[in-house]
C-alpha positions as CSV (number, residue, x, y, z in Angstrom):
1,M,-11.1,0.0,-37.1
2,S,-12.7,3.0,-35.4
3,P,-10.4,5.8,-34.1
4,V,-11.4,5.0,-30.5
5,K,-10.7,1.3,-30.8
6,A,-7.4,1.9,-32.6
7,L,-6.3,4.3,-29.8
8,T,-7.4,1.9,-27.1
9,V,-5.4,-1.0,-28.7
10,S,-2.4,1.2,-29.1
11,L,-2.5,2.3,-25.4
12,A,-2.9,-1.3,-24.3
13,R,0.1,-2.4,-26.2
14,T,2.2,0.4,-24.8
15,S,1.0,-0.5,-21.3
16,L,2.0,-4.2,-21.7
17,R,5.5,-3.2,-22.9
18,D,6.1,-1.2,-19.7
19,P,7.9,-3.3,-17.1
20,A,6.9,-1.0,-14.2
21,T,3.3,-1.3,-15.2
22,M,3.5,-5.1,-15.3
23,L,5.2,-5.2,-11.9
24,F,2.9,-2.9,-10.0
25,S,-0.3,-4.0,-11.7
26,Y,0.1,-7.7,-11.7
27,A,2.9,-8.8,-9.4
28,F,2.9,-6.4,-6.5
29,P,-0.8,-6.7,-5.3
30,P,-0.9,-10.6,-5.1
31,A,2.5,-10.5,-3.4
32,L,1.2,-8.0,-0.9
33,L,-1.8,-10.3,-0.1
34,V,0.6,-13.2,0.5
35,V,2.8,-11.1,2.8
36,L,0.0,-9.7,4.8
37,A,-1.7,-13.1,5.1
38,L,1.5,-14.7,6.4
39,T,2.3,-11.9,8.9
40,M,-1.3,-11.3,10.2
41,G,-3.0,-14.5,9.4
42,D,-2.7,-15.8,13.0
43,Q,-4.7,-13.0,14.5
44,P,-8.3,-13.9,15.6
45,G,-11.1,-13.4,13.1
46,V,-14.2,-11.3,13.6
47,D,-17.9,-12.4,13.3
48,G,-16.9,-15.9,12.0
49,H,-14.6,-14.6,9.3
50,D,-10.8,-15.3,9.2
51,I,-8.7,-12.2,9.3
52,V,-7.5,-12.8,5.8
53,D,-11.1,-12.3,4.6
54,F,-10.7,-8.7,5.8
55,I,-7.2,-8.3,4.3
56,S,-8.2,-9.5,0.8
57,P,-10.6,-6.6,-0.1
58,N,-8.2,-4.1,1.5
59,V,-5.4,-5.3,-0.8
60,M,-7.6,-5.2,-3.8
61,G,-8.8,-1.7,-3.0
62,F,-5.2,-0.5,-2.4
63,G,-4.1,-2.1,-5.7
64,V,-6.9,-0.4,-7.6
65,A,-6.1,3.0,-6.0
66,F,-2.3,2.8,-6.6
67,V,-2.4,1.4,-10.1
68,G,-5.3,3.6,-11.2
69,M,-3.8,6.8,-10.0
70,F,-0.3,6.0,-11.2
71,A,-1.6,5.1,-14.6
72,G,-3.7,8.2,-14.9
73,A,-1.0,10.6,-13.8
74,T,1.8,9.1,-15.9
75,T,-0.4,8.8,-19.0
76,I,-1.0,12.6,-19.0
77,G,2.6,13.3,-18.0
78,E,4.0,11.2,-20.8
79,W,1.6,12.6,-23.4
80,R,2.8,16.1,-22.6
81,E,6.5,15.2,-22.4
82,K,6.5,13.3,-25.7
83,G,4.2,15.6,-27.6
84,V,1.6,12.9,-28.0
85,G,-1.1,15.3,-26.7
86,R,-0.9,17.5,-29.8
87,V,-1.3,14.5,-32.1
88,L,-4.3,13.2,-30.1
89,R,-5.9,16.6,-30.1
90,S,-5.9,16.6,-33.9
91,A,-7.6,13.1,-34.0
92,P,-11.3,13.0,-35.0
93,M,-12.4,12.3,-31.5
94,P,-13.8,14.4,-28.6
95,V,-11.6,14.8,-25.5
96,S,-14.0,12.6,-23.5
97,S,-13.4,9.7,-26.0
98,I,-9.7,10.1,-25.9
99,L,-9.6,10.0,-22.1
100,A,-12.2,7.1,-22.0
101,S,-9.8,5.0,-24.2
102,A,-7.0,5.5,-21.7
103,L,-9.4,4.7,-18.9
104,A,-10.6,1.5,-20.6
105,V,-7.0,0.2,-20.6
106,A,-6.7,1.0,-16.9
107,V,-10.1,-0.7,-16.1
108,V,-9.0,-3.9,-17.9
109,S,-5.7,-3.9,-16.0
110,A,-7.6,-3.4,-12.7
111,L,-9.9,-6.3,-13.5
112,V,-7.0,-8.6,-14.4
113,Q,-5.3,-7.5,-11.1
114,A,-8.5,-8.3,-9.2
115,V,-8.7,-11.8,-10.7
116,L,-5.0,-12.4,-9.8
117,I,-5.7,-11.4,-6.2
118,V,-8.7,-13.8,-6.1
119,L,-6.7,-16.6,-7.5
120,T,-3.9,-15.9,-4.9
121,G,-6.5,-16.1,-2.2
122,F,-7.1,-19.7,-3.1
123,V,-3.5,-20.6,-2.2
124,P,-3.7,-22.8,1.0
125,T,-1.3,-20.6,2.9
126,V,-3.6,-17.6,2.2
127,G,-7.1,-19.2,2.4
128,V,-9.5,-16.4,1.5
129,T,-13.2,-17.4,1.6
130,L,-15.2,-15.7,-1.1
131,S,-18.8,-14.6,-0.7
132,P,-21.6,-15.9,-3.0
133,W,-21.7,-12.4,-4.5
134,A,-18.0,-12.2,-5.4
135,I,-18.7,-11.7,-9.1
136,L,-20.2,-8.3,-8.2
137,T,-16.8,-7.1,-7.2
138,V,-16.4,-6.0,-10.8
139,V,-18.6,-3.0,-10.0
140,P,-16.5,-1.3,-7.3
141,V,-13.3,-2.3,-9.2
142,F,-14.6,-0.4,-12.2
143,L,-15.8,2.6,-10.2
144,G,-12.6,2.7,-8.1
145,T,-10.5,2.7,-11.2
146,L,-12.6,5.5,-12.7
147,L,-12.1,7.6,-9.5
148,F,-8.4,7.1,-9.0
149,Y,-7.5,7.2,-12.7
150,S,-9.3,10.5,-13.0
151,L,-7.6,11.8,-9.9
152,G,-4.3,10.8,-11.4
153,M,-5.1,12.6,-14.6
154,L,-5.7,15.8,-12.6
155,F,-2.3,15.3,-10.9
156,G,-0.8,14.8,-14.4
157,L,-2.3,18.1,-15.6
158,V,-0.9,20.1,-12.7
159,L,2.6,18.7,-12.3
160,P,5.2,19.3,-14.9
161,T,7.0,16.0,-15.4
162,V,6.5,12.2,-15.2
163,T,9.0,12.0,-12.4
164,A,7.0,14.6,-10.4
165,V,3.7,12.9,-10.9
166,S,5.1,9.5,-10.0
167,L,6.5,10.9,-6.7
168,A,3.2,12.7,-6.0
169,V,1.3,9.5,-6.4
170,M,3.5,7.7,-3.9
171,I,3.2,10.6,-1.4
172,V,-0.6,10.5,-1.7
173,V,-1.6,6.8,-2.1
174,L,0.8,5.2,0.5
175,P,-0.4,7.4,3.4
176,M,-4.0,7.0,2.2
177,G,-3.5,3.2,2.4
178,F,-2.6,3.4,6.1
179,A,-5.1,6.1,7.0
180,S,-8.1,4.3,5.4
181,G,-7.3,1.0,7.0
182,A,-6.2,-0.8,3.8
183,L,-2.7,-1.6,5.1
184,L,-3.3,-1.6,8.9
185,P,-6.5,-2.1,10.9
186,L,-8.0,1.2,11.8
187,E,-8.5,-0.1,15.4
188,I,-4.8,0.1,16.1
189,L,-4.4,3.6,14.6
190,P,-4.9,6.9,16.5
191,G,-8.4,8.3,16.8
192,W,-7.7,11.3,14.5
193,M,-7.0,8.8,11.7
194,H,-10.5,7.4,12.2
195,T,-11.9,10.9,11.5
196,L,-9.6,11.4,8.6
197,A,-10.7,8.1,7.0
198,N,-14.2,9.4,6.6
199,F,-12.9,11.9,4.0
200,L,-10.7,9.6,2.0
201,P,-12.0,8.1,-1.3
202,L,-10.1,4.8,-0.6
203,T,-12.2,4.3,2.5
204,Y,-15.4,4.2,0.5
205,L,-13.8,1.9,-2.2
206,L,-12.9,-0.5,0.6
207,D,-16.5,-0.4,1.9
208,A,-17.7,-1.1,-1.6
209,L,-15.4,-4.2,-1.9
210,R,-15.8,-5.9,1.4
211,W,-19.4,-7.1,1.1
212,P,-19.3,-8.6,-2.4
213,L,-15.8,-10.1,-2.2
214,T,-15.8,-11.8,1.2
215,G,-18.9,-10.7,3.0
216,V,-17.1,-9.1,5.9
217,A,-19.3,-5.9,5.8
218,E,-23.0,-5.1,5.4
219,L,-24.7,-4.6,2.1
220,S,-25.7,-1.1,3.2
221,D,-22.0,-0.2,3.7
222,A,-21.3,-1.5,0.2
223,L,-24.1,0.5,-1.4
224,I,-22.9,3.7,0.3
225,G,-19.3,3.0,-0.8
226,I,-20.4,2.3,-4.4
227,G,-22.5,5.5,-4.4
228,V,-19.7,7.7,-3.1
229,T,-17.1,6.1,-5.3
230,G,-19.3,6.4,-8.4
231,V,-20.3,10.0,-7.9
232,V,-16.8,11.2,-7.0
233,G,-15.3,9.2,-9.9
234,A,-17.7,10.7,-12.4
235,A,-17.1,14.2,-11.1
236,L,-13.3,13.8,-11.3
237,F,-13.5,12.4,-14.9
238,W,-15.7,15.3,-15.9
239,A,-13.2,17.7,-14.4
240,A,-10.3,16.1,-16.1
241,T,-12.1,16.3,-19.4
242,K,-12.8,20.0,-19.0
243,L,-9.3,20.9,-17.7
244,M,-7.4,18.8,-20.2
245,R,-4.4,20.6,-21.8
246,W,-2.5,19.3,-24.8
247,T,0.8,21.1,-24.4
């Protein structure tokens, strides 16, 4: 087994043994979709789509952002606290391969999470209608995980402990969920939040998800969202690679 594959398998096993990871990756997002569908499902739809068709991609995007950033931040924090970083640095792999192995585990988790959200959408009380292009959702899910996992790694490099990075993720992602329209419609939020949304990465991830998943947005919006998410994600991963510290 190659060093990269062995590291990826080891990280995957560690992730599956973590109750918090299992809860927030696989239980919380589908539960959030059900709650939002039950509380907001009686609102009128837009352009022939039920309101739940707008909620579903928002939940998926928020889940990717939260889980991706949390995983990236805590991975780096735990490596530093447990001295794993020094061991990994002596492995016969470049920094980019080490971080890519950790990213691969996060991407698989995000894809499983996305599948669970789609399956939850089929529940009659939820009733999400998928678009014919729903399979293409894997592209923004991958790019969104790349972006937020890389952003989380940067947080992990700056903050001293796992507790600190976990708190920072909550402070950043939860307000971003509201300001981007993932948790509440932007239409009911103050005008200044509409302006702020244009500068938030989650806004573009949501744009990238809405067209392929449920068809509630235009293809042009999805392409812009994919482009911004991909470019920013690649830049952040490059930055994390260059700034990586092992102690």
